[in-house]
C-alpha positions in Angstrom: 130.6 91.9 121.9 127.7 89.6 122.6 125.2 89.7 119.7 121.7 88.1 119.9 119.9 87.4 116.7 116.2 86.7 117.3 114.9 84.8 114.3 118.3 83.3 113.6 117.1 80.5 111.3 115.3 82.8 108.9 116.8 84.2 105.7 117.9 87.6 106.9 118.5 86.3 110.5 120.9 83.6 109.4 122.7 86.0 107.1 123.2 88.5 109.9 124.2 85.8 112.3 126.9 84.6 109.9 128.0 88.2 109.4 128.6 88.9 113.1 130.3 85.5 113.6 132.7 86.5 110.8 133.5 89.7 112.7 134.6 87.7 115.7 131.6 88.5 118.0 130.0 86.0 120.3 126.7 85.3 118.6 123.7 83.6 120.1 120.3 83.1 118.5 116.8 81.7 118.8 114.2 80.7 116.3 111.2 78.5 117.3 110.8 77.4 113.7 114.3 75.8 113.6 114.6 76.4 109.9 117.7 76.3 107.8 121.1 74.8 108.3 123.3 75.0 111.4 125.6 78.0 111.5 129.2 77.5 112.6 129.9 79.8 115.5 126.3 80.5 116.4 125.1 79.2 119.8 121.4 78.6 120.0 119.4 79.4 123.2 116.1 78.0 124.4 114.1 81.2 124.0 114.2 84.8 122.8 114.7 86.1 126.4 117.5 83.7 127.1 119.3 84.8 123.9 118.8 88.5 124.6 120.0 88.3 128.3 123.5 89.9 128.6 123.6 90.9 124.9 125.2 94.2 123.8 123.4 94.1 120.5 120.0 92.5 119.9 118.7 92.1 116.3 115.0 91.6 115.6 114.8 89.2 112.6 111.6 87.2 113.1 108.8 87.3 110.6 107.8 91.0 110.4 104.4 90.4 111.8 106.0 89.0 115.0 108.6 91.8 115.5 106.7 93.8 118.0 105.6 90.8 120.0 109.2 89.6 120.2 110.5 93.0 121.2 107.9 93.3 124.0 109.0 89.8 125.1 112.7 90.5 125.4 112.8 94.2 126.5 112.4 93.3 130.2 115.6 91.3 129.8 117.7 94.1 128.3 119.9 96.5 130.3 120.1 100.2 129.7 122.3 101.2 126.9 121.8 98.0 124.9 121.2 98.5 121.2 118.1 97.0 119.6 118.2 96.7 115.8 115.0 96.4 113.9 115.1 95.5 110.2 111.5 95.7 109.0 110.7 96.7 105.4 107.7 98.8 106.4 108.1 101.2 109.3 104.8 103.1 109.7 103.4 100.9 112.5 106.4 99.1 113.9 108.8 102.1 114.3 106.6 104.4 116.5 105.8 101.6 118.9 109.4 100.5 119.2 110.5 104.1 119.8 108.0 104.3 122.7 109.0 101.0 124.2 112.8 101.5 124.0 112.6 105.1 125.3 110.8 103.9 128.4 113.6 101.3 129.1 116.6 103.4 128.1 117.4 101.1 125.2 119.0 102.5 122.0 117.0 101.8 118.9 118.6 101.4 115.5 116.1 101.2 112.7 117.6 99.9 109.4 116.4 98.3 106.2 118.9 95.9 104.5 118.6 96.7 100.8 119.3 93.1 99.7 117.9 89.6 100.2 119.3 86.7 102.2 120.9 85.2 99.0 123.6 87.9 99.2 127.0 86.1 99.3 129.4 89.0 99.7 128.6 91.2 102.7 131.4 93.7 102.1 129.8 96.8 100.7 126.2 95.6 101.5 123.8 98.5 101.2 121.7 99.3 104.2 119.2 102.1 104.7 119.5 103.8 108.1 116.6 105.8 109.5 118.2 108.9 110.7 117.8 110.5 114.2 118.8 113.8 115.6 122.5 114.6 115.0 122.7 111.5 112.9 123.4 109.3 116.0 121.9 106.4 114.1 124.5 106.6 111.4 127.3 106.5 113.9 125.7 103.5 115.5 125.2 101.7 112.2 128.8 102.4 111.2 130.0 100.8 114.5 128.0 97.6 113.9 128.3 97.4 110.1 131.7 99.0 109.5 132.1 97.7 105.9 128.5 98.4 104.7 127.3 101.2 102.4 125.0 103.2 104.7 122.2 105.2 103.1 120.6 107.8 105.4 116.8 107.9 105.1 114.3 110.2 106.8 111.9 108.1 108.9 108.8 109.8 107.4 109.9 109.1 103.8 111.2 105.5 104.2 108.0 103.7 103.2 107.3 105.9 100.2 110.8 105.5 98.9 110.9 101.8 99.5 107.6 101.5 97.6 109.2 103.0 94.5 112.5 101.2 94.7 111.3 97.7 95.8 107.5 97.4 95.7 107.2 98.7 92.1 110.0 96.3 91.0 108.2 93.4 92.7 104.8 94.2 91.3 106.0 94.7 87.7 108.1 91.6 87.9 105.1 89.5 89.1 102.9 90.8 86.3 105.6 90.3 83.7 106.2 86.7 84.8 102.5 86.0 84.7 102.1 87.3 81.2 105.1 85.4 79.9 104.1 82.2 81.7 100.6 82.3 80.4 101.4 83.3 76.8 104.5 81.8 75.2 105.8 79.9 78.2 109.2 80.1 79.7 111.0 77.8 77.4 110.0 79.4 74.2 110.4 82.9 75.6 114.0 82.1 76.6 114.8 80.6 73.2 113.7 83.8 71.5 114.8 86.3 74.1 116.9 89.3 73.3 119.5 90.4 75.9 117.2 92.9 77.5 114.1 90.6 77.6 116.2 87.8 79.1 117.5 90.0 81.8 114.0 91.2 82.6 112.8 87.6 82.8 115.7 86.8 85.1 114.8 89.7 87.4 111.1 88.5 87.4 112.1 84.9 88.2 114.4 86.1 91.1 111.4 87.9 92.6 109.3 84.8 92.4 112.1 82.9 94.4 111.5 85.2 97.4 109.3 84.5 100.4 105.7 85.3 99.5 104.8 86.3 103.0 107.7 88.9 103.1 106.6 90.3 99.8 103.0 90.4 100.8 103.9 92.4 103.9 106.1 94.8 101.9 103.5 95.4 99.2 100.2 95.1 101.0 101.0 96.8 104.3 102.7 99.8 102.7 100.0 102.2 101.4 102.6 103.8 99.1 102.8 100.6 97.1 99.4 101.2 95.8 100.2 104.8 94.9 103.3 103.8 92.8 101.3 101.0 91.2 98.6 103.4 90.2 101.2 105.7 88.7 102.6 102.8 86.7 99.1 101.9 85.5 98.6 105.5 84.3 101.8 105.2 82.2 100.6 101.9 80.8 97.3 103.5 80.0 99.0 106.2 78.0 100.9 103.5 76.0 97.8 101.5 75.5 96.0 104.5 74.1 98.8 105.2 71.6 98.8 101.6 70.5 95.1 101.5 70.1 95.2 104.6 67.9 98.1 103.2 65.9 99.9 106.5 66.7 103.6 106.0 66.0 104.3 109.7 66.2 102.7 110.0 69.6 104.6 106.9 70.7 107.9 108.3 69.6 107.2 111.5 71.4 106.4 109.6 74.6 109.6 107.6 74.2 111.8 110.7 73.7 110.1 112.5 76.6 110.8 109.5 78.9 114.4 109.2 77.6 115.0 112.8 78.5 114.5 111.9 82.2 117.8 110.0 81.9 121.2 111.1 80.5 122.5 109.5 77.3 125.5 108.4 79.3 123.3 106.5 81.8 121.4 104.7 79.1 124.6 103.8 77.2 126.1 102.3 80.3 122.9 100.4 81.0 123.0 98.9 77.5 126.6 97.8 78.1 125.6 96.2 81.4 122.7 94.3 79.8 124.9 92.9 77.0 127.8 92.0 79.4 125.3 90.1 81.5 123.9 88.3 78.4 127.3 87.4 77.2 128.3 85.9 80.5 125.5 83.4 80.1 127.0 82.2 76.8 130.4 81.4 78.3 
């Protein structure tokens, strides 16, 4: 199968290019930025259209802001029955337009969202959200192209709100946490005093700061649901602030227990074990 990766030098583009090369496919790519290291087995073309010509599978992996422009550029080069894969993290504007464009051309559209970053080293079992279509045709297509992935079906209308809770909230909390630590004690002193849970939380925050700011800004700012989950989080913080300002230990414990009831004791016990195993691995 001929696979074209448009944006093949970017983080996710290069990961997907390596993935399809490892599966024995003929992989071609194009990226005007020419970022990153050369990928063995990837043949570079001179333009998006040249890369897409004759491909059975075309993957849109440029910066998200450019996805529609690149799609419009290459669609005249695609034959009927070709599958176009879009991987954007916010679907509300991109997906309806791509559905319209591909329907006109007889192109199969597969909308997915890789639930991992380009630093992933083991692609076996990688988790991918698949936006479902009638009769779950999209899941069958995704299984064909990503046979060893863990595929999670997602309704198109709920994708952005679910992603806001799972990813945007994590990013926003992590950025705020990192800012407080950096401005107060400083990273060195915090790490020196850190408990297992606080060290793990700092590690998560630092991993967020290592990501591409433009990708994070798109995911958080362009998704209206991000603001909604942030406001819900602020409301919870406001409740805790009020309890602390009143020096209300009883109220705090009641709030703590009520929140803990949302999770099973087994889940929290397993989580504690995971935190300590991770902490202990840093001591080896």
